[in-house]
C-alpha positions in Angstrom: 118.4 195.2 76.8 115.2 196.6 78.2 115.4 197.9 81.9 113.8 195.9 84.4 113.0 199.0 86.4 109.6 200.7 85.9 109.9 204.5 85.0 107.0 205.7 87.1 105.3 204.9 90.3 101.7 205.0 90.8 100.3 206.8 93.9 98.5 204.4 96.0 94.7 204.5 96.5 93.7 207.0 99.4 92.1 203.9 101.2 95.6 201.9 100.6 97.4 204.8 102.1 95.1 205.1 105.1 95.3 201.2 105.8 99.1 201.5 105.5 99.2 204.4 107.9 97.1 202.5 110.6 98.6 199.1 109.9 102.0 200.7 110.4 101.1 202.2 113.9 99.6 198.9 115.0 102.9 196.8 113.9 105.0 199.2 115.4 102.9 199.0 118.9 101.8 202.7 118.6 98.3 201.6 118.7 98.0 198.9 121.2 95.3 196.3 121.4 91.9 197.6 122.4 92.6 201.1 121.2 89.7 202.9 119.4 90.3 203.8 115.8 87.9 206.3 114.1 87.8 207.0 110.4 87.4 210.9 111.3 90.7 210.8 113.1 92.4 208.9 110.4 91.1 211.0 107.8 92.2 214.3 109.7 95.6 212.9 110.3 96.1 212.3 106.6 94.0 215.0 105.1 91.5 212.8 103.4 87.8 212.5 103.7 86.3 209.8 105.9 85.1 207.7 102.9 88.5 206.4 102.0 89.5 206.3 105.8 86.4 204.2 106.6 87.2 201.7 103.6 90.7 201.5 105.0 89.4 200.3 108.4 86.9 197.8 106.9 90.1 196.3 104.9 92.0 196.2 108.3 89.1 194.3 109.8 89.2 191.9 107.2 93.0 191.5 107.5 92.4 190.8 111.4 94.3 194.0 112.5 90.9 195.6 113.8 87.7 194.3 115.4 84.4 196.1 115.0 82.7 196.1 118.3 79.0 196.9 118.5 78.4 200.4 119.8 82.0 201.1 120.2 83.3 201.0 116.6 86.7 199.8 115.4 89.3 198.7 117.9 92.7 197.3 117.6 92.7 193.7 117.7 95.1 191.6 119.8 98.4 191.3 118.2 101.5 189.9 119.9 105.2 190.0 119.1 105.1 186.0 118.1 102.5 187.4 115.3 105.0 189.8 114.2 107.9 187.0 114.3 105.5 184.7 112.3 104.7 187.3 109.7 108.5 187.9 109.1 109.1 184.0 109.1 106.9 183.9 105.9 108.4 186.9 104.4 111.9 185.6 105.0 111.3 182.5 103.0 109.9 184.5 100.0 112.7 186.9 100.2 115.3 184.3 100.5 113.9 182.6 97.3 114.0 186.0 95.4 117.7 186.6 96.8 118.7 183.2 95.5 117.5 183.8 92.2 119.0 187.2 92.0 122.5 185.7 93.1 122.4 183.6 89.8 121.0 186.2 87.5 123.2 189.2 88.7 125.3 191.1 86.0 128.3 193.2 86.7 126.0 196.3 86.2 123.4 194.8 88.8 126.3 194.3 91.3 127.5 197.8 90.8 124.1 199.1 91.5 123.8 197.0 94.7 127.4 198.2 95.8 126.4 201.8 95.3 123.2 201.6 97.2 125.1 199.8 100.0 127.7 202.6 100.2 124.9 205.1 100.4 123.1 203.2 103.1 126.5 203.2 105.1 126.9 206.9 104.6 123.3 207.6 105.5 123.9 205.5 108.8 127.2 207.2 109.6 125.5 210.7 109.4 122.6 209.5 111.4 120.2 210.3 108.7 117.6 207.6 109.4 115.1 208.7 106.8 117.6 208.4 104.3 118.6 205.1 105.6 115.2 203.6 105.4 114.9 204.8 101.7 118.3 203.2 100.7 117.4 200.0 102.5 114.1 199.7 100.7 115.9 200.4 97.4 118.5 197.7 97.9 115.9 195.1 98.6 113.7 196.4 95.8 116.8 196.1 93.5 117.6 192.6 94.5 114.0 191.7 94.0 114.0 193.2 90.4 117.1 191.3 89.5 115.5 188.0 90.5 113.0 188.6 87.5 110.2 186.8 89.1 107.2 189.0 89.1 104.8 186.6 90.9 107.0 186.0 93.6 107.5 189.5 93.8 103.7 190.1 94.1 103.5 187.5 96.8 106.2 189.3 98.7 104.3 192.7 98.3 101.4 190.9 100.3 103.7 190.5 103.1 105.7 193.4 103.2 102.6 195.7 103.3 102.4 194.6 107.0 105.9 195.8 107.7 106.1 199.3 109.0 108.9 200.5 106.9 108.7 204.3 108.3 109.1 202.9 111.9 112.5 201.0 111.6 114.5 204.0 112.6 112.8 203.9 116.1 114.0 200.3 116.7 117.2 199.9 118.7 119.9 198.0 116.9 118.2 198.2 113.4 120.7 200.7 111.7 123.6 198.3 112.7 122.0 195.1 111.8 121.1 196.4 108.2 124.6 197.4 107.6 126.2 194.1 108.7 123.5 192.0 107.1 123.6 193.8 103.9 127.3 193.4 103.8 127.0 189.5 103.9 124.3 189.7 101.1 126.5 191.5 98.9 129.3 189.0 99.4 127.3 186.1 98.5 125.5 187.7 95.8 128.9 188.5 94.3 129.9 184.9 94.5 126.7 183.9 92.7 126.3 181.5 95.5 122.5 181.1 95.4 122.1 178.9 98.6 124.5 181.0 100.7 122.5 184.0 99.6 119.1 182.5 100.4 120.3 181.6 103.8 121.6 185.2 104.6 118.5 186.8 103.1 116.4 184.6 105.4 118.5 185.5 108.4 118.7 189.2 107.6 114.6 189.4 107.3 114.3 187.1 110.5 116.7 189.5 112.4 114.8 192.6 111.6 111.5 190.9 112.5 113.0 189.7 116.0 114.1 193.5 116.5 110.6 194.7 115.6 108.9 192.1 117.7 110.9 192.8 120.6 110.1 196.6 120.2 106.5 195.8 119.8 106.4 193.8 123.0 108.2 196.5 125.0 105.7 199.1 123.7 102.7 197.1 124.2 104.0 196.1 127.7 104.5 200.0 128.4 101.0 200.8 127.2 99.5 198.2 129.5 101.2 199.5 132.5 100.0 203.1 131.7 96.3 201.8 131.8 96.6 199.4 134.8 94.5 200.8 137.6 96.3 201.7 140.7 95.6 200.3 144.1 92.3 201.5 145.8 92.6 204.4 148.3 
């Protein structure tokens, strides 16, 4: 049987790479609302020219993450913790459908691959290797999506997951523990081929991650607001 897994992965366009970089910093709260974002700065940070960096900023403006202020350039638009929760709510619904289909379609080989990824994830967490933990988490979810065999739904999920700052999860308190615990429940339900239970477990897992990120986002933006709040007059 032909493999469902692509043998190669194309490198994203430079403008996509730049927009992902800026989007991740906005979603993680590293760039709070009102912060100026310059194409030259982004280009220098990524080692690319200003042209793809500027294209990225224009794309982020269309997505609503940036505003173009006359005579001041691009600035981070208002984004709240509730906005983050809303994005994850939509992602949870799509991911839940894929997980339910994967529970029905999973073969013994698929289950073995998921088990292996889960054990690698647990080992990375135990060693405190958060970069590897993030990598294995991404691989675990990708495997479930591939097992589902629904490319159009996967495409729709991809539109939502690009708003998720994958590389910033390790800085979110509670995320490593939540990932290990939630994945264990997902594995149990997929192993039982229980589509509805798997759907519920995946939705809860994604919403849990979203709540952790939203709380982290709110804390960072609140701290940034305090830093720029002027003190009392002399």
